[in-house]
C-alpha positions as a printed NumPy array, in Angstrom:
array([[101.025, 134.523,  86.101],
       [ 99.973, 131.303,  87.979],
       [ 96.735, 129.387,  87.609],
       [ 94.57 , 129.714,  90.857],
       [ 93.617, 125.868,  92.241],
       [ 90.864, 125.42 ,  94.588],
       [ 91.454, 124.212,  97.838],
       [ 89.008, 121.265,  97.343],
       [ 91.657, 119.932,  94.508],
       [ 94.354, 120.677,  96.467],
       [ 93.345, 118.438,  99.405],
       [ 91.974, 115.825,  97.192],
       [ 95.805, 115.779,  96.025],
       [ 96.66 , 115.065,  99.294],
       [ 94.616, 112.282, 100.262],
       [ 95.019, 110.285,  97.06 ],
       [ 98.311, 110.709,  95.748],
       [100.045, 108.317,  98.186],
       [103.405, 109.923,  99.691],
       [105.229, 106.891, 100.176],
       [104.793, 105.544,  96.645],
       [105.609, 108.992,  94.759],
       [108.785, 109.575,  97.473],
       [109.601, 105.709,  96.749],
       [110.275, 106.998,  92.841],
       [113.277, 108.975,  94.097],
       [114.216, 107.773,  97.269],
       [115.305, 104.114,  98.538],
       [112.768, 103.645, 101.616],
       [112.913, 101.138, 104.39 ],
       [109.88 , 100.487, 106.772],
       [110.71 , 101.286, 110.194],
       [107.847, 101.188, 112.5  ],
       [105.342, 102.975, 111.405],
       [107.19 , 105.213, 109.192],
       [109.584, 104.795, 106.264],
       [113.19 , 105.897, 106.392],
       [116.116, 106.493, 103.656],
       [119.017, 108.632, 102.623],
       [117.867, 112.2  , 101.967],
       [117.942, 113.437,  98.515],
       [118.137, 117.112,  99.304],
       [121.996, 116.876, 101.04 ],
       [124.612, 114.429, 101.151],
       [124.21 , 111.908, 104.098],
       [125.426, 108.481, 104.913],
       [122.908, 107.565, 107.544],
       [119.24 , 107.969, 106.776],
       [117.68 , 111.112, 108.365],
       [114.884, 111.228, 105.883],
       [111.804, 110.103, 107.434],
       [108.318, 109.62 , 105.813],
       [104.77 , 109.383, 107.493],
       [102.09 , 107.51 , 105.439],
       [ 99.874, 108.109, 108.172],
       [100.634, 111.785, 108.344],
       [101.116, 112.382, 104.664],
       [104.324, 114.223, 105.38 ],
       [108.028, 114.072, 105.071],
       [110.835, 115.521, 106.891],
       [114.255, 114.916, 106.98 ],
       [116.423, 115.396, 110.598],
       [119.896, 115.987, 109.14 ],
       [118.901, 119.273, 106.779],
       [115.231, 119.938, 108.072],
       [113.474, 119.735, 104.902],
       [110.08 , 118.801, 104.924],
       [106.477, 118.963, 103.943],
       [103.599, 117.137, 102.182],
       [103.19 , 115.655,  99.209],
       [103.176, 118.557,  96.704],
       [105.912, 120.033,  98.504],
       [108.549, 117.156,  97.733],
       [107.474, 117.245,  94.004],
       [108.265, 121.057,  93.772],
       [111.442, 120.859,  95.399],
       [112.684, 117.486,  93.706],
       [111.447, 118.035,  90.424],
       [112.208, 122.28 ,  90.614],
       [108.251, 122.701,  89.724],
       [105.789, 125.609,  90.848],
       [102.877, 124.794,  93.035],
       [100.391, 124.468,  90.191],
       [102.981, 122.533,  87.925],
       [103.588, 119.867,  90.96 ],
       [ 99.368, 119.881,  91.247],
       [ 99.224, 118.904,  87.797],
       [102.048, 116.297,  87.734],
       [100.237, 114.716,  90.767],
       [ 97.   , 115.06 ,  89.433],
       [ 98.237, 113.561,  85.944],
       [ 99.395, 110.669,  87.762],
       [ 96.562, 109.828,  90.354],
       [ 93.846, 110.622,  87.999],
       [ 92.759, 113.821,  89.356],
       [ 91.455, 116.522,  87.436],
       [ 92.785, 119.676,  87.644],
       [ 90.332, 122.839,  86.922],
       [ 92.005, 126.3  ,  87.368],
       [ 89.431, 128.793,  88.946],
       [ 91.443, 131.708,  88.064],
       [ 95.124, 132.948,  87.95 ],
       [ 97.18 , 134.179,  90.669],
       [ 99.259, 137.249,  89.996],
       [102.796, 136.747,  91.637],
       [103.685, 140.714,  91.267],
       [100.78 , 141.961,  92.411],
       [100.473, 139.211,  95.089],
       [ 96.417, 138.903,  94.238],
       [ 93.784, 135.976,  92.953],
       [ 91.886, 136.925,  90.004],
       [ 88.624, 134.384,  89.571],
       [ 86.61 , 134.111,  86.85 ],
       [ 82.952, 133.215,  86.838],
       [ 82.44 , 129.484,  86.229],
       [ 81.473, 128.365,  82.446]])
């Protein structure tokens, strides 16, 4: 069973975790206009097709099609679950992660508990 993280906390992570800073730890990015470009870490390539938009908070590889937000990137690159990626980003950017309950993968149900 995985932890259930409320939407407000998820949005705070997306807002405060600078996607360019996070991805720069894994990919050598160069500023090109309003975006940043680099070689995709998810497939082999010689010409950069991996683009990161700081203003939109997203990344997209136009070679393999991989894309998403800062949480998706950490999940994919570190092979983490969604809650684990949120915790890692929360620890890095000083965001307290409080679980509101749990999510049962098998039953696809969220179980919320009463606030303490």
